[in-house]
N, C-alpha and C positions, 0 to 999 in steps of 0.2 A: 578466594572463592573456589568452591569445588567445581570441577569441569562439568559435572552433570547439570549444574545450575546455569551454566552458560547457554545451554540450549533453551532453557526457560526464559532467560533474559533476552536472548535473540528473538524468540517468539513474541515476547511482550513489546520489544522495541519496534518490530514490524507489524504485529497484530493489532495492538491498540489503536494506532492511527488508521489502520485499515478498516477496523470496525466503525470508528467515528466517521470516516469518509463514506462508507457504505450507508450508514444511517442518514447522512445528509443527502445522499443520492436518492434514497427511498422517500425521504420527506419531500424532495423536489418532485418525484414521481406522483406523489399524492396531490399536487397542485395542477397536474396536467389533465386536459380533457381526455376522456377514455378513447375517443376515436383516433388519437395520435399515439397511443401507447404501443401498438404493434410494431411500428417502425423504430421507435425509441428502444424497445426491447431487443430488436435485431442489432441495433448499434451497440447496445450494452453487451450483448453476447460476443460481438466482434472485439470490443475493447477487452472484455474479460479473457477471451482466448489469447489475445496478444500479450497481455500482462501475465497470464498463466505461464506462457512459454518463457517470458523474460525472467520473471521472479522464480520460476522453477529451477532455472539454471543457477540463479544467485543463491537460492536455498541450498542446493546441492554443494556448491562451492564453499559456502560458509560452514556447512556441517562438516565438510572435509577438513577445513581449517581448524575448527574447534576440536575435532578428533585428534589432530596432531599436537594440540597444546598439552603442556604438562598437567598433572592432576590438579594442582593448585595454581590458579592464575587469576587475572583481574577481569572485570566486566568489559574493559576496553578491548579484550581479545574476542568479543563476539563477532566482530567483522574487521577486515583490514581498514586502513586509512581511506581507501577509495569507497568503501561501504559507508563509513561515517560521513564522508563528503556527500554521498548520494542521499543519505538520510537528511542531512541539513538542507541540501538543494531542494529536495522534494517537499520538505516542510515549508521552506521559504516560498516556493511556488504555490503551495496550497494557501498560504496566508495572503499572497498577492492576489490570487484568484478570488478569494473571499471578498476583497475590497474593491475589485473592479466592477463598476456598476453595469457595464454594457454586456456582461456575459449572460446569455439567455438561460432560462431554467431548463430547457431541453438539453443543453450541453451539460449542466450540472447533474441532471438526472442520469443521463446515459454514461457520461465519463466517470462520475464518482461511483455509481453503482458497479460499473465494470472494473474499476480500479480495486 
């Protein structure tokens, strides 16, 4: 695989689940009464800010690692082993949260939209 496509692959690996989670959060917002939205949006902004800082550092680190790769490499080099473990853990946590019945819609709306 050409190294140029590793950036695209990394974007898809992180971007597609992000879009899916954001859409779930927006759908949860649609079920909320309008008088509660202002404070949920504040929580979402806080979550978004925290994840922006965390994932911004990760993106910079992974782009640097991809830049150091040879011109022809494999898709496994989009991130280091710790990154793949992070992807798997976050996916498993998302699946678990989906099936836990006691999680309120307010949490889903604010956390997923911020994520």
